[in-house]
LOMI-822787 format. One record per residue (C-alpha): x, y, z. Coordinates in steps of 0.02 Angstrom, whole numbers, plus 50000, padded with zeros to 5 digits. Layout:
<segus>
XYZ;...
</segus>
This chain:
<segus>
519065383545681;520065396545632;521225401645772;520935421445815;522575432245773;523455433945947;523475451446028;525335452545981;524945449945802;523615463445787;524605475745871;525925473645739;524585474445605;524065490945684;525685498645701;526065492345529;524485502245463;524915517945570;526575518445491;526005513545321;524705526945304;525935540845331;527135548045192;527145533845093;528715534544948;527595528044813;527505542544664;526085543644535;526435529744410;526975517544540;526055503544622;525465504544798;525105487444806;526905481944747;527535492844887;526315485945017;526825468344974;528685470344968;528435478445123;527625463445201;528895452445103;530245461245207;529525460945378;529065442845353;531005440845323;531685449445457;530405441545579;529915459845648;528995456845799;528955473745895;528335489945834;530195496945831;530565481645726;529185485045605;529655503745598;531435500745567;531015487045430;529735499545348;531135512745348;532295501045261;531075496645128;530775513945103;532805515545055;532515501244947;531055506644861;531925525644842;533555515344772;532425507244640;531485523744595;533215533544561;533765518044462;532225520544349;532385539044342;534145537444269;533565525844120;532055537144081;533275553144085;534445544343981;532885538743864;532185556443849;533795561743800;534015549143670;532405554043600;532755572443604;534445570143506;533535558243383;532075573043365;533605584943338;534605575843207;532895571843109;531485581743151;529685574143125;530345555643079;530325547843258;528745537143263;527645530343402;528575513443394;530355519743410;529695532043554;528835516743634;530485506143628;531475519543715;530245523343848;530005505643889;531835504943898;532105492143759;533705499543679;534315485343593;532645484043487;532895484943285;531825498843276;532905508543400;534615505543299;533835510343140;533175527043204;534925528943272;535745526243109;534675537443016;535135550243141;537085545843106;537425535543258;537595519143330;536375512443481;537935513543571;538455530943529;536885537443546;536725532643719;538395538243770;537975555043689;536355556343792;537265550743946;538425563943924;537085577643891;536115574944065;537825569444155;537215583844285;535525575844319;536255558844323;537655565844450;536245572144552;535275554044553;536785547544605;537245557944747;535475555644798;535795536044784;537345537044894;536455545645019;534915534045018;536205518045032;537405525845174;535415525945275;534935508345222;536595503245292;536475513345466;534655506645468;535205487845439;536505490345579;535165497545696;533985484145666;535385471445697;535635479945867;533845479945900;533625461245870;535185455345946;535105467346103;534005453946212;535185439646157;536775448346220;535815453046371;535535434946408;537335430946361;537965442646477;536795436046609;537295419446593;539215423246583;538935432946740;538045418646827;539635405446759;540895417646831;540005419447001;540005399747003;541675398646956;542305412447115;541195402847206;542085386447181;543825393247219;544365392347404;545655403747447;547015399747596;546605407447749;544745411147692;543275400947769;541585398947720;540385405247832;539025390747890;
</segus>
């Protein structure tokens, strides 16, 4: 017979559903199921058990999700810039398969190399020119990435402190008991212990 979930497990599930219902970083075109699976995986990996641990774990995963989103945005911006360069150099010549290769980030495809060559570029020089043309947008995304990375690092430190606090408290208690025992064992001359 299946064992019913403990009240602690139910409370964690309730907390998780409350937190994940609010302000999800999932954008249109992204998979909410993939976000939830990744979040559950991180919570399991961190062994988050209290509502605060679950909350911090979710914020950590949100940062990781945004970092992934920024990386994809950088690649997509470069791809769109490459497309606009090819369209300027050879108007009306870019076809569906080449667009599909560029938008799916398959830049090493022979179709992309051929389209770049027809526009007077190699894939590498086309990529470099596209990157140069959108450098301000890429710089903005890099700044956002740096902010999220710093936030993630701070959240990781907070989580470590949160998880290790009970261990440190127990260690301090044991050290105090040991020191008290050692002091009781020391007999000073002229000092008589009461009976």
